[in-house]
N, C-alpha and C positions, 0 to 999 in steps of 0.2 A: 504494500500500500504506500509506503514512504517513497519508493521509487516513482510511482505514478504521480504522487504529489510533486516531487521535485521536477519531473518532466513538465507538469502543468505550469509550474512557476517559471521554468525556462521559457516556455512558449509565451507566457504572460509577459515576461520581460521584453521579449522580441516584439510582441504585439503592442505593448505599452510604449515602446520607444518610437513606434511608427505613428502613434496617435497624437493628435494635438488637443483633443477634448477628453473629458472623463468618459471612459467606456466601462459599462457594467454588463456582465453576462454570466449566465450559468451554462455549464457544459455537462451534458449527460450522454452524448454520443459523438460520432465523428464530426469534427469541426475543421474547416479550412482556415489556415493561418497564412497570411502573407501571400506569396506568389504560388498558391496551389499546394502548399505543404499541409498535410492532414495530421490531426492529433485525435486520439480517442482515449478516454479514461478507462480504467479497468471496468469489468462488468459490475453493475450495481453501484458504481461510484458516481457521485455528483460533485461538481466543483463550482464555487461561486467566486468570481474575480471582479475586482474593480481596479482600473488603472488610469493614470494620467501620464504625461510625458516623463515625469521625474520619479514616480513611485507607484507601488501597487500593494494591494492586500488581497489574499486569497485563502479560502477555506475549502476543505474537502472531507467527505465522509462516505462510508459504505452503508447501504440501507439496513443491513443487519448488524452494524457495528455498535459499539458503546461509546466511542470517542470520535470527535471530529478534529482535524488537524489544520493548522493555519500558519501563515508566515506573511511577512511584509518585506519590502525592499525599496531601495532608492533613497531619496533625500526628503527631509521634512517629516520623518516618521515621529509619531507622538505616542504617549501612553507608557505605562509601566511595563507591560508585557509585549513590547513591539521591537525587540532587538532583531534587525535584519539577518543576523547570522544564525538564528534559531528557528526551529519548528515547534510551535506550541500546540497544546491539546486542551480540550474541554469536553464535558459530557455532550453527547450528540443531542441535537434538538429532537423533540418528539416527532416520530415519523408516522405518516399515514399508512394504514394497512394496504392501501392501493398503490403506494409508491413502488416503482420498479427500480429506481435509482435513489441513492442517498440524496437528501436535501440538507445541505449544510446551512449554517447561519448565513443569511444574505449579507454580503459585504457591500457596504455603502460608502465607505471612506477609503481613499487610496493611501492614507497615511497611518491608519490604525485598524487593528482587527475589531470587528463588531462582535459584541457579546461581553458578558461580565465576568467570566471565570476562566479565562485562558491562563495556563500555567506551563 
């Protein structure tokens, strides 16, 4: 799972560098990045990403998991648990029984992880 998260963050960094406005997206299946490059998270994994040209925040979880994982990167990062060199975790948000992919906490700030209990 951590390998898939790291791949997602690399893709995010590339996509964020090419964007001039804040871009927020959720990835649950194959997504085209840049000039036709494709990325797919692991089966049953969802990723929530927010990026601006200088930073990003991203979270990920598996629909049957107990934890979600997140990280931030770039400049202007804020908050106690937002060290760009670390991957943080917190309890997974309540998942609907109809979800086929994990639904992590929606990331709405490119400079801090959203949620209250990242560690």
